[in-house]
MILUMGU-423300 format. One record per atom (N, C-alpha, C, O): residue in three letters; x, y, z negated. Coordinates in steps of 0.001 Angstrom, whole numbers, padded with zeros to 6 digits, always signed. Example, Ala and Ser with C-alpha at 12.3 -4.5 7.8 and 13.67 -1.06 7.14 Angstrom:
2
ala+013190-005690-007800ala+012300-004500-007800ala+013200-003300-007800ala+014236-003319-008465ser+012850-002250-007080ser+013670-001060-007140ser+012900+000030-007870ser+013409+001138-008039
//
This chain:
215
met+000841-001197+000000met+000000+000000+000000met+000877+001248+000000met+001894+001298-000691lys+000480+002251+000775lys+001255+003467+000903lys+001233+004266-000411lys+000256+004226-001159asn+002330+004991-000674asn+002349+005880-001815asn+002064+007313-001368asn+001897+007577-000177arg+002009+008229-002325arg+001650+009613-001996arg+002635+010229-001008arg+002227+010948-000096gln+003925+009955-001181gln+004915+010536-000292gln+004744+010030+001140gln+004919+010786+002095asp+004400+008748+001285asp+004146+008188+002620asp+003014+008946+003309asp+003111+009289+004488ile+001940+009205+002564ile+000765+009856+003142ile+001063+011328+003396ile+000604+011894+004388leu+001825+011944+002509leu+002221+013334+002721leu+003025+013473+004009leu+002848+014436+004754thr+003902+012518+004267thr+004684+012535+005506thr+003777+012453+006722thr+003996+013160+007706leu+002756+011595+006666leu+001791+011510+007763leu+001083+012847+007971leu+000862+013276+009104ala+000732+013494+006870ala+000024+014772+006962ala+000875+015832+007660ala+000349+016697+008360lys+002159+015762+007470lys+003055+016750+008072lys+003247+016514+009567lys+003693+017415+010278phe+002915+015313+010057phe+003052+015013+011480phe+001887+015547+012309phe+001982+015608+013535gly+000789+015933+011659gly-000351+016496+012393gly-000943+015519+013384gly-001252+014380+013033phe-001104+015964+014640phe-001757+015137+015649phe-000970+013858+015949phe-001547+012863+016387glu+000326+013885+015717glu+001142+012711+015991glu+000950+011608+014948glu+001500+010515+015083ser+000168+011902+013911ser-000032+010925+012832ser-001170+009962+013098ser-001419+009083+012272glu-001882+010088+014232glu-003110+009310+014432glu-002882+007807+014277glu-003623+007156+013540asn-001900+007251+014936asn-001679+005806+014851asn-001299+005380+013437asn-001735+004332+012961gly-000483+006199+012765gly-000110+005882+011395gly-001300+005930+010457gly-001404+005105+009549leu-002204+006889+010661leu-003404+006986+009839leu-004318+005787+010056leu-004878+005245+009103ile-004464+005382+011297ile-005298+004217+011590ile-004747+002979+010893ile-005507+002204+010313gln-003446+002790+010946gln-002828+001644+010278gln-003048+001713+008768gln-003369+000708+008134leu-002873+002904+008196leu-003088+003072+006756leu-004527+002726+006380leu-004766+002006+005410ile-005484+003240+007152ile-006897+002996+006874ile-007218+001508+006970ile-007950+000976+006135gln-006687+000847+007962gln-006942-000586+008141gln-006329-001418+007020gln-006913-002416+006598glu-005157-001014+006539glu-004427-001828+005561glu-004774-001497+004108glu-004760-002384+003253asp-005086-000225+003819asp-005206+000206+002425asp-006630+000464+001964asp-006847+000688+000773phe-007612+000440+002866phe-008985+000736+002489phe-009844-000530+002567phe-009566-001424+003365pro-010890-000600+001734pro-011844-001709+001866pro-012401-001750+003282pro-012517-000718+003944ala-012743-002942+003740ala-013173-003116+005126ala-014371-002236+005479ala-014433-001699+006585ser-015322-002081+004558ser-016527-001301+004879ser-016208+000176+005068ser-016764+000821+005957arg-015313+000719+004234arg-014957+002127+004393arg-014086+002336+005623arg-014233+003328+006336ala-013178+001397+005867ala-012356+001488+007074ala-013231+001480+008315ala-012989+002240+009253ala-014252+000622+008326ala-015160+000553+009474ala-015911+001867+009648ala-016129+002319+010772his-016305+002477+008539his-016986+003776+008587his-016100+004828+009246his-016533+005525+010163ile-014871+004937+008781ile-013964+005963+009309ile-013628+005700+010769ile-013662+006618+011589leu-013306+004463+011098leu-012861+004160+012460leu-014009+004220+013468leu-013791+004528+014640lys-015233+003927+013014lys-016384+004123+013896lys-016588+005618+014155lys-016903+006021+015275met-016408+006430+013121met-016499+007874+013300met-015465+008357+014322met-015762+009205+015164arg-014264+007814+014239arg-013214+008177+015205arg-013637+007813+016620arg-013483+008613+017544asp-014172+006605+016791asp-014615+006175+018123asp-015676+007123+018679asp-015639+007487+019855leu-016618+007519+017831leu-017685+008419+018274leu-017124+009796+018628leu-017517+010400+019626ala-016198+010286+017794ala-015604+011606+018055ala-014902+011634+019407ala-014895+012659+020088lys-014321+010517+019788lys-013628+010442+021073lys-014591+010384+022253lys-014193+010634+023390gln-015874+010053+021988gln-016821+009846+023076gln-017923+010899+023173gln-018628+010948+024180ile-018086+011732+022165ile-019150+012747+022208ile-019004+013598+023463ile-017917+014106+023739pro-020063+013759+024215pro-019957+014547+025460pro-019826+016040+025187pro-020168+016526+024109ser-019328+016746+026178ser-019346+018207+026219ser-018400+018895+025229ser-018602+020066+024908leu-017383+018201+024744leu-016414+018840+023852leu-015162+019212+024632leu-014754+018495+025546ser-014562+020324+024270ser-013278+020679+024868ser-012205+019728+024340ser-012380+019103+023294asp-011109+019625+025061asp-010025+018741+024629asp-009505+019144+023249asp-009227+018281+022416lys-009374+020444+023003lys-008858+020920+021720lys-009813+020578+020586lys-009389+020105+019531thr-011113+020819+020805thr-012103+020495+019768thr-012096+019008+019470thr-012146+018608+018307arg-012036+018185+020506arg-012039+016729+020314arg-010796+016281+019534arg-010896+015462+018621gln-009645+016812+019891gln-008413+016437+019207gln-008474+016826+017723gln-008112+016035+016853asn-008931+018041+017448asn-009047+018483+016059asn-010091+017683+015292asn-009919+017400+014106leu-011176+017322+015975leu-012240+016549+015338leu-011746+015157+014966leu-012010+014684+013860val-011041+014502+015867val-010518+013161+015574val-009599+013200+014359val-009672+012323+013499leu-008742+014203+014284leu-007842+014310+013142leu-008630+014550+011850leu-008318+013956+010817ala-009641+015410+011900ala-010466+015669+010721ala-011200+014407+010274ala-011303+014135+009078val-011706+013644+011231val-012392+012391+010916val-011460+011426+010180val-011845+010819+009181leu-010245+011294+010680leu-009307+010347+010068leu-008894+010772+008664leu-008552+009927+007836trp-008923+012069+008390trp-008502+012561+007073trp-009653+012720+006086trp-009404+012819+004885his-010901+012748+006545his-011967+013221+005666his-012167+012360+004423his-012593+012878+003391asp-011876+011069+004487asp-012059+010183+003326asp-010735+009692+002734asp-010729+008793+001893leu-009629+010269+003163leu-008327+009793+002669leu-008164+010031+001176leu-007346+009376+000531gly-008933+010962+000622gly-008861+011223-000815gly-009307+010065-001677gly-009084+010078-002888tyr-009941+009046-001074tyr-010276+007823-001813tyr-009044+006952-002056tyr-009078+006060-002904his-007968+007196-001328his-006780+006352-001472his-006246+006461-002903his-006110+007570-003420pro-005940+005333-003554pro-005482+005371-004954pro-004289+006289-005188pro-004157+006880-006260ala-003424+006410-004192ala-002226+007242-004363ala-002542+008730-004369ala-001699+009535-004765leu-003738+009111-003938leu-004087+010527-003851leu-005037+010981-004945leu-005332+012172-005051val-005518+010056-005758val-006533+010404-006758val-005938+011325-007828val-004959+010990-008495gln-006564+012493-007966gln-006207+013452-009015gln-007452+013827-009817gln-007518+013587-011023thr-008428+014412-009146thr-009671+014794-009814thr-010678+013651-009846thr-011589+013647-010675gly-010518+012681-008945gly-011498+011618-008804gly-012563+011923-007775gly-013460+011111-007548phe-012476+013096-007145phe-013415+013457-006074phe-012639+013483-004775phe-011709+014273-004612his-013024+012614-003845his-012195+012370-002667his-012000+013600-001783his-010919+013793-001227ala-013032+014433-001648ala-012893+015602-000776ala-011849+016574-001324ala-011035+017115-000575thr-011883+016785-002621thr-010909+017676-003263thr-009514+017078-003229thr-008544+017775-002932asp-009409+015794-003531asp-008089+015154-003594asp-007447+015057-002214asp-006238+015246-002078gly-008238+014767-001202gly-007700+014734+000155gly-007266+016107+000621gly-006227+016250+001264ala-008066+017125+000298ala-007721+018494+000678ala-006453+018958-000024ala-005640+019668+000568asn-006279+018564-001274asn-005069+018953-002007asn-003815+018429-001324asn-002814+019139-001227leu-003868+017197-000855leu-002716+016609-000160leu-002422+017359+001133leu-001262+017609+001462leu-003470+017716+001864leu-003289+018435+003121leu-002723+019835+002892leu-001905+020311+003679arg-003151+020489+001827arg-002570+021799+001506arg-001093+021654+001156arg-000268+022475+001559glu-000770+020618+000413glu+000623+020353+000062glu+001463+020149+001320glu+002640+020507+001356ala+000850+019574+002344ala+001549+019332+003609ala+001609+020580+004479ala+002275+020579+005514gly+000922+021643+004075gly+000962+022885+004832gly-000144+023045+005845gly-000092+023958+006669asn-001153+022175+005811asn-002257+022263+006769asn-003500+022788+006049asn-004410+022026+005724ser-003523+024099+005805ser-004612+024690+005044ser-005931+024683+005816ser-006998+024595+005208glu-005873+024776+007147glu-007098+024792+007954glu-007824+023452+007874glu-009034+023412+007653leu-007097+022368+008051leu-007710+021050+007947leu-008134+020769+006509leu-009169+020146+006275ala-007338+021225+005554ala-007697+021041+004144ala-009038+021674+003828ala-009848+021088+003109ala-009280+022865+004358ala-010539+023556+004093ala-011727+022799+004677ala-012802+022768+004077ile-011535+022190+005846ile-012607+021414+006476ile-012894+020144+005674ile-014053+019812+005424val-011845+019442+005278val-012018+018218+004491val-012674+018530+003147val-013527+017774+002683ala-012285+019622+002533ala-012802+019974+001211ala-014306+020192+001194ala-014956+019956+000175cys-014874+020649+002334cys-016301+021001+002342cys-017141+020091+003228cys-018291+020418+003521his-016594+018951+003664his-017353+018149+004620his-018610+017543+003984his-018631+017195+002803ser-019638+017433+004798ser-020912+016813+004403ser-021462+017472+003140ser-021678+018684+003124asn-021693+016692+002080asn-022284+017236+000859asn-021228+017574-000196asn-021550+017655-001381ala-019975+017772+000214ala-018891+017996-000749ala-019114+019226-001634ala-018848+019142-002833pro-019590+020370-001110pro-019812+021502-002014pro-020812+021178-003129pro-020610+021544-004286glu-021889+020488-002760glu-022899+020128-003763glu-022361+019098-004753glu-022681+019149-005941glu-021542+018161-004265glu-020991+017157-005177glu-019944+017772-006096glu-019857+017397-007266ala-019153+018704-005589ala-018190+019396-006454ala-018925+020095-007595ala-018467+020076-008737ala-020056+020708-007285ala-020849+021371-008325ala-021342+020368-009360ala-021308+020642-010560gln-021802+019200-008895gln-022258+018159-009809gln-021136+017682-010725gln-021370+017334-011882arg-019928+017670-010198arg-018772+017177-010962arg-018082+018288-011762arg-017052+018051-012393lys-018648+019495-011735lys-018088+020643-012447lys-016681+020978-011957lys-015822+021383-012741leu-016454+020809-010667leu-015190+021167-010036leu-015369+022457-009245leu-016501+022840-008950pro-014274+023138-008894pro-014409+024335-008051pro-015139+024004-006757pro-014829+023011-006099ile-016107+024838-006395ile-016912+024591-005201ile-016180+025149-003985ile-015893+026345-003937pro-015878+024311-003011pro-015139+024789-001836pro-016020+025653-000948pro-017214+025385-000816pro-015451+026683-000336pro-016220+027474+000637pro-016619+026597+001819pro-015853+025732+002245val-017810+026820+002343val-018276+026060+003492val-017664+026643+004763val-017870+027815+005078val-016917+025827+005484val-016316+026238+006743val-017340+026021+007850val-017940+024950+007936arg-017546+027025+008695arg-018440+026889+009831arg-017619+026977+011114arg-017121+028043+011477ser-017493+025871+011771ser-016823+025780+013069ser-017363+024540+013744ser-018007+023716+013096asp-017113+024392+015044asp-017576+023191+015737asp-016989+021941+015108asp-017692+020945+014937val-015710+021980+014762val-015074+020799+014168val-015680+020482+012812val-016012+019328+012541ala-015828+021480+011958ala-016388+021253+010626ala-017821+020740+010710ala-018188+019799+010006asp-018636+021360+011576asp-020035+020953+011704asp-020143+019532+012271asp-020943+018729+011791leu-019345+019229+013280leu-019390+017896+013883leu-018883+016831+012927leu-019407+015718+012919leu-017873+017146+012118leu-017400+016177+011135leu-018521+015783+010183leu-018739+014598+009930ser-019224+016769+009659ser-020331+016468+008749ser-021441+015701+009453ser-022019+014773+008888tyr-021736+016090+010686tyr-022790+015426+011452tyr-022462+013945+011662tyr-023301+013075+011426ile-021256+013676+012100ile-020878+012275+012343ile-020863+011502+011028ile-021360+010378+010961asp-020295+012099+009986asp-020211+011433+008684asp-021593+011048+008177asp-021773+009975+007602met-022566+011924+008391met-023910+011669+007895met-024762+010875+008877met-025974+010763+008697his-024134+010320+009918his-024828+009414+010837his-024121+008066+010969his-024514+007245+011798val-023080+007827+010162val-022382+006538+010192val-022348+005981+008782val-021724+006565+007896ala-023012+004861+008571ala-023072+004230+007256ala-021796+003444+006977ala-020987+003198+007872gln-021636+003058+005719gln-020543+002144+005388gln-020713+000868+006203gln-021829+000372+006359gly-019625+000342+006714gly-019688-000813+007597gly-019665-000416+009054gly-019492-001272+009923gly-019839+000890+009349gly-019700+001367+010715gly-020962+001394+011540gly-020885+001602+012751his-022152+001190+010926his-023404+001264+011676his-023793+002723+011894his-023742+003521+010958val-024176+003076+013105val-024694+004411+013386val-026169+004434+013014val-026947+003598+013471val-026546+005402+012178val-027905+005472+011643val-028409+006910+011718val-027655+007829+012038ser-029682+007088+011421ser-030225+008439+011346ser-029716+009114+010072ser-029235+008450+009154tyr-029827+010420+010031tyr-029457+011180+008837tyr-030274+010705+007643tyr-029738+010538+006547glu-031564+010489+007852glu-032432+010056+006764glu-032028+008680+006235glu-032028+008454+005025asp-031690+007773+007129asp-031286+006442+006701asp-029918+006461+006029asp-029654+005656+005136arg-029065+007361+006444arg-027766+007520+005783arg-027954+007979+004342arg-027286+007479+003437leu-028863+008930+004125leu-029156+009376+002767leu-029701+008226+001919leu-029331+008068+000756ala-030579+007432+002516ala-031144+006293+001791ala-030079+005261+001463ala-030092+004680+000378asp-029166+005031+002381asp-028060+004101+002171asp-027187+004559+001004asp-026819+003757+000146ile-026858+005855+000976ile-026031+006401-000104ile-026736+006256-001446ile-026128+005843-002433cys-028019+006596-001478cys-028786+006501-002722cys-028845+005070-003223cys-028777+004829-004428thr-028971+004117-002305thr-029012+002709-002687thr-027684+002261-003274thr-027660+001548-004277arg-026587+002666-002665arg-025268+002211-003115arg-024815+002870-004412arg-024202+002217-005257tyr-025109+004154-004577tyr-024605+004880-005744tyr-025616+004996-006882tyr-025235+005224-008030gly-026895+004839-006569gly-027927+005003-007588gly-028510+006407-007552gly-027802+007379-007288glu-029804+006505-007821glu-030510+007773-007654glu-029983+008879-008554glu-030017+010047-008165gly-029499+008550-009738gly-029059+009577-010678gly-027587+009917-010593gly-027094+010715-011390ser-026878+009334-009650ser-025433+009578-009535ser-025151+010967-008987ser-026011+011581-008354ala-023937+011460-009234ala-023525+012757-008705ala-023588+012768-007187ala-023954+013777-006584val-023228+011638-006563val-023226+011549-005108val-024645+011667-004564val-024899+012446-003646ser-025568+010893-005131ser-026945+010911-004644ser-027618+012253-004893ser-028330+012763-004027leu-027396+012829-006074leu-027978+014138-006370leu-027446+015197-005405leu-028193+016054-004933ala-026146+015124-005120ala-025551+016083-004190ala-026128+015923-002793ala-026390+016913-002111cys-026328+014684-002364cys-026911+014446-001043cys-028309+015043-000949cys-028662+015663+000054gly-029102+014853-002001gly-030442+015416-002002gly-030430+016931-001922gly-031228+017533-001203arg-029516+017542-002667arg-029477+019002-002721arg-028844+019617-001475arg-029052+020795-001184ser-028077+018822-000748ser-027434+019355+000454ser-028360+019347+001671ser-028043+019960+002690gln-029502+018660+001575gln-030379+018548+002745gln-030849+019905+003256gln-030949+020117+004464gln-031140+020827+002333gln-031635+022145+002737gln-030590+022886+003578gln-030942+023683+004447arg-029307+022620+003316arg-028235+023254+004082arg-027913+022480+005352arg-027723+023077+006411leu-027850+021145+005253leu-027372+020345+006372leu-028417+020112+007457leu-028074+020087+008639ala-029673+019943+007087ala-030698+019640+008093ala-030787+020732+009161ala-030756+020405+010347pro-030895+022015+008796pro-030916+023042+009846pro-029580+023181+010564pro-029549+023515+011749leu-028481+022929+009867leu-027165+022972+010507leu-027091+021923+011609leu-026619+022204+012710phe-027564+020697+011305phe-027529+019619+012298phe-028448+019916+013469phe-028101+019629+014615ala-029619+020487+013198ala-030551+020832+014280ala-029928+021875+015204ala-030046+021775+016425ala-029270+022869+014627ala-028619+023904+015431ala-027462+023322+016232ala-027237+023703+017382leu-026733+022402+015620leu-025606+021761+016308leu-026096+020954+017501leu-025493+021002+018573glu-027179+020217+017322glu-027748+019445+018434glu-028209+020377+019554glu-028084+020045+020733ala-028738+021535+019185ala-029246+022465+020190ala-028123+023070+021031ala-028307+023339+022218arg-026960+023283+020411arg-025881+023943+021156arg-024854+022981+021744arg-023983+023394+022509thr-024950+021710+021393thr-023991+020718+021892thr-024707+019784+022853thr-025431+018885+022425glu-024512+019987+024116glu-025228+019233+025142glu-024975+017730+025013glu-023829+017282+024968gly-026048+016973+024956gly-025957+015517+024932gly-025693+014908+023573gly-025630+013683+023465leu-025534+015718+022516leu-025177+015174+021197leu-026276+014277+020629leu-026015+013135+020252ala-027495+014790+020568ala-028593+014018+019988ala-028837+012736+020766ala-029035+011677+020171ala-028824+012823+022092ala-029058+011636+022926ala-027948+010610+022746ala-028204+009406+022737phe-026721+011084+022604phe-025585+010184+022411phe-025743+009386+021125phe-025516+008176+021118phe-026130+010046+020037phe-026286+009338+018763phe-027541+008480+018748phe-027558+007422+018118gln-028589+008919+019431gln-029784+008082+019533gln-029446+006756+020217gln-029897+005694+019787lys-028659+006825+021270lys-028271+005618+021996lys-027376+004717+021157lys-027459+003492+021253ala-026503+005331+020320ala-025564+004556+019509ala-026199+003974+018258ala-025640+003065+017644cys-027360+004485+017876cys-028004+004085+016631cys-028365+002605+016651cys-028725+002061+017694val-028266+001950+015478val-028611+000539+015400val-030096+000358+015683val-030902+001253+015429lys-030445-000804+016210lys-031816-001068+016641lys-032682-001531+015457lys-032152-001968+014435pro-034007-001434+015595pro-034903-001777+014487pro-034742-003189+013953pro-035058-003429+012788asp-034262-004136+014757asp-034138-005507+014287asp-032773-005765+013639asp-032446-006902+013299gln-031976-004695+013470gln-030693-004840+012807gln-030803-004361+011364gln-031899-004309+010807ala-029650-004004+010748ala-029625-003749+009317ala-030463-002550+008891ala-031051-002563+007810val-030526-001525+009714val-031235-000312+009351val-032127+000105+010508val-031703+000047+011662ile-033333+000515+010228ile-034201+001036+011271ile-033745+002446+011614ile-033661+003303+010735cys-033456+002687+012863cys-032972+003990+013304cys-034143+004867+013706cys-034893+004522+014619thr-034307+006003+013032thr-035371+006922+013390thr-034829+008334+013331thr-034589+008858+012243leu-034635+008946+014457leu-034232+010343+014473leu-035439+011260+014329leu-035300+012483+014344ser-036613+010674+014190ser-037830+011462+014047ser-038031+011970+012634ser-038893+012817+012398gly-037249+011464+011687gly-037380+011935+010308gly-037967+010914+009380gly-037990+011143+008170lys-038451+009782+009888lys-038989+008741+009037lys-037877+007760+008684lys-037054+007394+009523thr-037875+007346+007425thr-036833+006423+006977thr-037303+004993+007107thr-038421+004656+006718gly-036436+004147+007661gly-036779+002743+007806gly-036128+001901+006731gly-035879+002382+005625asn-035851+000654+007047asn-035232-000239+006077asn-033840+000229+005707asn-033093+000702+006564val-033488+000103+004452val-032208+000588+003970val-031176-000533+003994val-031456-001655+003573met-030004-000227+004480met-028912-001201+004498met-028515-001555+003072met-028457-000684+002204ser-028249-002801+002838ser-027791-003198+001509ser-026401-002648+001267ser-025642-002499+002225pro-026025-002336+000018pro-024731-001713-000271pro-023589-002654-000006pro-022430-002287-000198
//
């Protein structure tokens, strides 16, 4: 398993670290979380209508967004904060800011009584949260509603994670709708990638929640 210095070195390589990050994720993370991250990477590489620069930055953000779960990086116990701290140490403050606020991280930081990160608004930041909230553990593409249900099932309704997810909906739902409106082909791409009703989770982009994936 990699130590903190190994991961810090990867962070300093920037875009050239992609293969090393993939190897780290495959070797050091549980299979379900690795599948989640690597499926997100695959989707980021295929989303239509992105510029080359946006796609490259998005792939890097995807690979880093959950690295704070790595045992060598745990400081506060909150993965978004711990991953961002490592990236700042490596000198990548822009990526650190995106990782720190991805998905429901601001709301979860508040639940954990940690400093609340500023919400970054950019195509990369918005797309990172969108993809994260449409890929369940295990790598299944699901609706936003089913992703919330999956998280609540795995962590429990009263957990900091589940409470943060509930409270972030007011911010994320309109953000995702606006992102779909300005990103040609985004909604259709995820609808096509979504798991089918006879699989683990019923996919409904209409807002209705189907069967919840087991944790």
